[in-house]
Residue, then its C-alpha position, 0 to 999 in steps of 0.5 A: x500500500x502506497x503512503x498516499x493511500x493511507x488517509x491522513x485523518x481517520x481509519x485506514x484498513x491495511x488488509x481486510x481479511x475474509x473472516x477477521x477475528x480481531x482488529x489491530x489498531x495503530x494510533x501515532x503520537x504528537x506530530x505523527x502521521x499514520x504511515x510515516x510514524x510506523x515506516x523507516x528507510x529500507x537498507x540497500x540489499x537487505x530484505x525484511x527477513x535479514x539481520x543487520x548489525x544495528x537496532x537503531x535504524x532511524x539514526x539517519x534522519x536529519x531533523x526529527x522535529x515532529x511539530x512543523x508541517x511543510x507545504x509544497x511550493x507548487x502544491x495546492x494543499x498542505x501535506x501530511x507531516x513528513x520528517x525532512x529526510x522523507x520524500x515528498x512523493x510516494x513514487x519509491x515507497x519500496x524504499x520504506x519498511x512500513x512494518x504494520x503491513x510489511x512485517x506484521x501482516x506476513x506473520x502467520x499468526x496474524x492472518x485472521x487479524x484486520x490491521x488498521x492505522x488511525x491518523x489525526x492532525x496532531x501538528x503543533x505548527x501548520x505553516x501559514x494556514x490556520x492550525x487545527x486547535x483540536x484538544x485531546x478530548x476532541x481527538x478522542x471523540x473523533x476516534x471513538x466515533x470512527x471505531x463505532x462506525x468501522x469495528x463490527x460489534x463485539x469484535x475484539x480490538x488491540x491498540x498499539x499506541x505511540x506517545x500521544x496516541x496512548x492518551x487518546x486511546x485512554x480517553x476513548x475508553x473512558x468515554x466508551x465506558x460512560x456512554x449509555x449507548x451500547x454501540x459506543x460502550x462496545x469499544x471498551x468491552x471489546x478491548x483485548x489489549x493495549x501496547x503503549x509505546x513511550x506514552x506520557x501518562x504523567x506528562x513530559x517536561x521535555x515535551x512541554x519545554x521543546x513545544x514551548x521553544x518551537x511554538x515561540x519561534x514559530x509564532x514570534x519570528x515565523x508568524x506561523x499559526x500554532x496549537x498549543x492545546x495539544x502540548x498543554x495536555x502533555x505538560x506534567x501537571x496537565x488535568x487531562x493526564x491526571x483524569x485519564x490515568x486514574x480512570x484508566x486504572x479503574x477501567x483496567x480492573x473492570x474490564x480486564x484487558x491486557x496492558x503492556x508498556x514499552x519505554x524509550x532506552x535513549x534521548x535524541x542525540x546529535x542535536x544541540x537542543x537541551x531537551x533533546x539530549x534527555x529522553x523525551x518521555x522520562x521513565x516515571x511518566x511512561x510507566x503506569x506503576x503497575x506490575x501487571x504492565x511488565x514495563x520494558x525497554x526498546x533500544x531506541x529514542x522516542x521517534x524510532x522506538x515504533x519503527x522496524x526494518x526487519x523481522x529479527x529486530x529485537x524491538x519488533x520481536x518484543x512488540x510482535x510477541x505482545x501483539x501475538x499474545x494479545x490476539x491469542x488472548x482475545x479469543x480466550x479472554x472472556x470470563x464468565x462472572x457470577x452476573x453472567x450466570x445470573x443473567x442466563x438463569x433469569x432467562x431459563x425456565x424449568x419446562x423450556x425443553x419438555x415438549x422436545x423431550x416428549x416428542x416421539x424419536x424418529x424410527x431408524x431409517x425414517x426422515x432420510x428423505x428430508x436431508x436429501x431435498x434440494x431445500x435442505x441441501x441449499x439451507x445446510x450448505x455452508x458455502x452458500x451462507x452469504x446467499x439465499x436461502x438461509x431460511x427453511x420452512x417445514x409444513x404439513x397436516x396436523x399429525x403428519x410427523x413434523x415435530x418428530x422430523x424437527x427433533x430428528x433434524x436438531x439431533x443430526x445437526x448436533x451430531x454433525x457439528x460434533x463430528x466436525x469438531x472432533x475430525x477436522x481442525x475446524x474453527x466452526x463454533x456454531x450453536x444450535x438453539x430450538x424451541x418446540x411450542x407446547x400448546x398443552x404445556x402447563x407453563x404459559x412460557x411453553x406456548x408464548x413468544x416470551x417463552x420462545x425468545x427466553x429459551x433461544x437466548x438462554x441456548x445461544x448465549x451459553x455458546x456465545x460468551x462474547x454476546x453474553x458479556x455485552x448483554x449482561x450490563x442490561x441485566x445488571x441495570x434491571x436487577x438494580x431496580x427490581x427484586x424479581x426480574x420480569x423480561x418483556x418481549x421487546x427487551x428479549x427481541x432487542x437482545x436477539x437482534x443485538x446478538x446477531x448484529x455483527x459479523x463477529x456473532x457466533x454462527x448459530x442455527x435456530x429451529x422452531x417447531x409448531x409456530x401455529x400453536x401460538x394464537x394467530x396474532x402472536x404468529x404474525x408478530x413472530x413472523x415479522x420479528x424473524x423476518x427482521x432478524x434475518x435481514x438484520x443478521x444478513x446485512x451484518x454478515x452474521x451467520x444465522x440459519x433459521x428453520x421453522x415448522x407449522x401446519x398449513x393453516x393459518x397461512x404464515x409462510x413467506x414467498x422467499x422461504x423455501x418449504x418442504x411439505x411433509x406429507x408429500x414425502x413421508x410415505x416410506x416412513x409410514x411403511x417402516x412404522x406399519x412394519x415395526x408395529x406389526x408382527x411378521x406374517x400379520x395380516x395388517x402388513x398386507x394392508x400396507x399400501x391401502x393404509x398409506x393410501x388412505x392416510x394422505x400422509x397423516x402419521x397420527x391417523x396411521x397410528x390410531x388406525x393400526x391400533x384399532x386394526x390390531x385391537x379388533x383383528x385377531x382371528x379375523x380374515x384379511x377381507x375383514x380387516x380391509x373392510x374394517x379399514x375402509x370403515x375408518x374415516x380418513x379425516x382426523x376429526x371424523x376418526x375421533x368422533x368415530x371413537x366416541x360414538x355410542x359411549x356407555x353413559x357411565x363411561x361417558x361421565x368418567x371420560x368427561x371428567x378425565x378429559x376436563x382434568x387433562x385440559x385444566x391441569x397445571x402440570x403434567x399429572x402422574x398415574x396416581x394423580x389422574x386416578x385420585x382427581x378422577x375419583x374426588x371430582x365425581x364425589x366427596x369422600x369423607x376419608x381416604x379410607x372411605x374412598x379405598x373401600x369404594x368400587x372406584x378405587x383401583x389398587x394396581x397401577x396396571x388397572x389404573x393405566x388401562x382405565x385411562x386408556x380405555x376411557x380416552x380411547x387411546x387418545x391419552x398416553x404416558x410421556x416418553x420422559x416418564x418410561x424411566x424407573x426413576x420418575x412416576x409415569x405422567x400422561x398427555x394427549x397424544x397430539x395437539x389435535x385431540x386437545x383442540x377436538x375436546x376444547x372446541x366442544x365437539x368431543x364433549x358434545x358426543x358425550x352429551x355434555x354442554x357448558x358455556x365454557x369448556x375450560x371453565x367447567x374443566x377448572x371447576x371439575x379439577x378445583x372440586x377434586x382438590x377441594x374434596x381431597x383437602x377436606x378429607x379426614x386424615x388431613x388434620x393428622x398430616x404433621x404427625x403421620x404424613x405417609x402412614x395415612x395412605x395419602x397421595x402426597x403428589x396430588x396433595x402437594x398439587x391441590x395445595x398449590x393450584x386449588x386457588x388457580x382452578x377456582x379463580x379460573x372457573x370464576x373468571x369463566x363465569x362458573x360459580x365456585x360458591x360450593x367449593x368456597x363454602x367448603x373451603x371456609x367451613x373446613x378451615x382449608x386455608x390454614x390446612x393448605x398453609x401447613x401442607x406448603x410448609x411441609x413441602x416447602x413449595x413456593x408458589x403465587x398463592x403461599x398463605x401468611x402462615x400467621x393467618x388463621x385462614x378464617x377471613x377468606x376475603x382477606x386471603x383472596x384479596x391479598x392474592x389479587x384473585x378478583x373474580x373469587x373476591x367478587x364471588x365472596x362479596x356477593x356471598x355476603x363477606x364483609x370488606x371491613x371484617x379484620x383479620x387480627x392475626x395478620x399485619x395488614x388486618x383488612x382486605x383493602x390494606x392487604x391488597x394495597x400492600x400486595x400491589x406495593x410489593x409487586x411494583x418493587x419486585x417487577x415494576x408493575x402490578x395487576x392488583x389495582x383492579x382489586x383495590x377498586x373493587x373493595x373501595x366500590x364495596x365500601x371498604x373503609x379507607x380510615x382503618x389502620x394496620x398494626x403500624x397505624x398506617x391507613x390505605x392512604x399511607x400505603x397507597x402513597x408508595x404505589x401509583x398515581x391511579x391507586x392514590x387517586x382511587x383512595x383519595x376519592x373516598x375522602x380520607x385523612x390525608x394528615x393521618x399519622x402512623x405510630x411513628x408520626x409519619x404522614x402519607x407525605x413522609x412516606x411518599x418522599x422517602x421512595x427511592x424513585x419518587x412519583x411526583x404526580x403522587x406528591x402533587x395529588x397529596x398537595x391538591x388534597x390539602x396535605x400539610x407539607x410541613x407536618x412532623x413526625x414523632x422526632x420532629x422531622x418534616x418531609x424535607x428533613x427525610x428527603x435530605x437524609x435520603x439525598x433525593x434531589x427531585x423530592x427536595x426541589x419539589x418541597x422547596x417549590x411547594x413552599x415548605x418551611x426550610x428552617x424548622x428544627x427537629x427534636x435534635x435542633x436540626x434543620x434540614x440544612x444543619x443535618x446535611x452539613x453534618x455529613x461534610x466530615x464524613x465526605x471530607x474524610x472519604x476524599x482526603x484518605x484516598x487521594x493516593x489511590x485510583x478509587x478516590x471518589x466522593x461518597x454521595x455525588x449529589x451532596x454538593x448539589x443538595x447544599x446549593x439547593x437548600x442555600x439558594x432557597x433560603x435555608x440558613x445555619x446558626x453562627x456556630x453551625x456555619x463556621x463549623x460547615x466552613x471549616x469542614x468544606x475547607x478540609x474537604x477542599x471545597x471552595x464557596x463563591x460570594x453567595x456561599x455556593x459550592x463552585x463548579x458542580x457539573x450540570x450533568x448531574x441533574x436528572x441524569x440518573x448516572x453515578x458521577x465520579x467526582x475526582x474528574x471534577x475538582x472543586x474551584 
């Protein structure tokens, strides 16, 4: 590359390798140039690999004054800075060794590194044209934005910096670290290492003296324009250098990049200029004083320490060895922290792989056809990864075997990647992520887009550690304000877009099965997002492949996505299945072709048909079997109808309850659970013993299994994961179409059952089973003899955890639960459930207050936000003001508001406001107080504007005091994130802004103690009295200045370390707010405060205000490091 090809200002790419893994960026120093700083004359007859006797190859240079820029006499534009011995043209570039290109890029270990040089105007004298007056900060901003535009996100970067270039890069990292923009923060997060070459971390007296000399001569005698700003930045007492050095040490520890320091061994000799006879940057300045930097010398002066002519130069060997180490380190340097692990854990949920596990494995030799299709061949061909298609859609009829095929595709792709890693020297580190939608799942996340995004991110980030470390800061910010993490769909979508927003992204293949099992609106939203993700990844050159499966309806595919239709290809697989299920010589085998023809590619139909033929075909002729086959309807829904026609009434009643229990179950039920629930949903047994004496009780598991299969006509089956001896057998619908058949009502209508709500009646049946089981006589003795009483502990735990789920869902569907609620109240089941939860140590949404007697059912339901159940209890005559004395809140309204407050603290949102409004509309008394003397308004003042408005509409006492003397305003002003709309509402309704608590503190006292600027400003604007003294004779300002000695100690004790900072960045601004508003101190307190301020090196102006407070603090939400803003 010619010197003229390297731009003087900005980044120049020296080599753009096909798959760069790391960027190496060279930044020159004062008066330097992106070519000439790193270039030196080539010795005659010597190649870059030959060895020369000397190291100081730059001694031939005549006048190494890097401060003066010359112009060609005949040119129209100023030249880049060049030392006098270098030519003005690049016609003989071969006479120079530009080592980043001529040496470094020839190293084999550097073949996957992209090398760039950065240039900027660092000349002190610019001839007769105007000099660039940019300072250190302006230059660093330019480099930061250049890197953000040019460097792909998350690609590691190594900086090789000379002189002033090191200061600029340190400031770049500081700005990157403090940025709120992920694209800019990525720079410091991606930094793998920095190599400093003669960087004046503490300034250089020689630079300053020499600069002053040259600048003085140029300005006074030659009348040339100069830039003294950069020279001042290099002085020994430069504030920019102190700022950069201290913050750099913090960043080094925080981000754990590697640092190497090289120092010049010689001064610039041969010139009779005092400063040049010494080292330009003395050792004390070029060192960071940290043993981790391993500082060492390069045998050259300040100018020549960054120029090398051959591979064998000792200086080059040292420097290139460090670059190599950092390149290798960049691929291994990522350390997973506890926060990274916590972030991953917050994305996962225990059921996210349930559906994939439960899908039947493909039979041997099946699914082979798929891997031969042109669509799959193109999709899987890595050579075509940068071309279409990267997308593949598997479509098929319900029951055609799409999920089994998808599971097999995932399995084979995993095997292929594993084999490649073990048999090849491959750098392919792609990851596989999958999600199988499960409409039959018991966790909402199994069947919603949020669950999909969480599962995909959890899998992708486990393998892409670089992406993980870049996303974890978002998690850290979230956890700082939420006790319990709640992920929202938009956040998760943004995460996925960021993961695949760069060519550095780890290659990934994403598989999503049964897209159609979302509701229709969600399906279209998913489609739009994945289209956006695919386009975004393609634009960023991220290697991402997507494979989806769905039914033909709803029509959710895209024209540009290649499709494979399962039923067009699976005939051979069906034949293999028939052979595997029929014995040798069995007549069914002779019907293979007829079965395949009639199935129309629907595997599920084949499974049911073969089962029916085997069941009824023993001892029958082939002709009889063929006639029976023709009687079986070819459509699944007609087949299901055929199974339940003419069902015996007694069996029909049990089948109805069985299917209701399976539809409503909140988790997969075991064989014993289904047996127990079926019995107790039909009638109430007073004791377990009486049930065991009844005709409904089955002793053998085999009998229980046969009952389930018989009642369901084979449409229920044990799950794949429950065939293990270690886990109890659980059951499920054999296919989603079966669940849909009963949910639509068609299945129940065949059994002569009709209802206004299929799901509501299902929850009612299951809730009745739970209630009746919990009411059995053996339960009171559970604590003493939990096993010997013959209880089904699994269903006991299920009932305790989900009884209220079922009751609330039934009420929501309009099916009254008055009978179940009356039984719960009469039998004292709330207290019983509490004891059961204690025994099993189960944590669930309905965990009861263990201090509660359980007799006030309205209190319990209100506290848990069960809106529909609470409505039912009120219609049953329950009093909204009846106390529950053995609890902290005592009254239903207070319990509901308090639960709302806790939910907001934990997740930032709550659904409790509707139940609060319900209780208020039913005459709940807002003047009643809890054990702490707090009324509804006290608690509401720490929630939302909506709830406060609802409570204020009942005309409460806005100045009521609790047992600590606190009013609602006191509590509202102590919130970490106060809501000024709530404060305004209280003020509008007559709150006393100067009310005092039992210690004489006003709201302003408490706000100052909390150092909440927003509240302090609001109170001042609202006209509060600034000078009220509490019982300790403290005004708000007096209390505030008592903290000065603590602040001063913090500052003065730590001045020698890089960690020194003010304990409270908001402290001085609060001081000024109070002083400006008219707060005053006694003479004694004022004198003491001035003394303390002086000890803290804080100076005041003529108005008694602290000087030089950064205006950025107010409202920024950021934590500021005050060591960078010295006081006046």
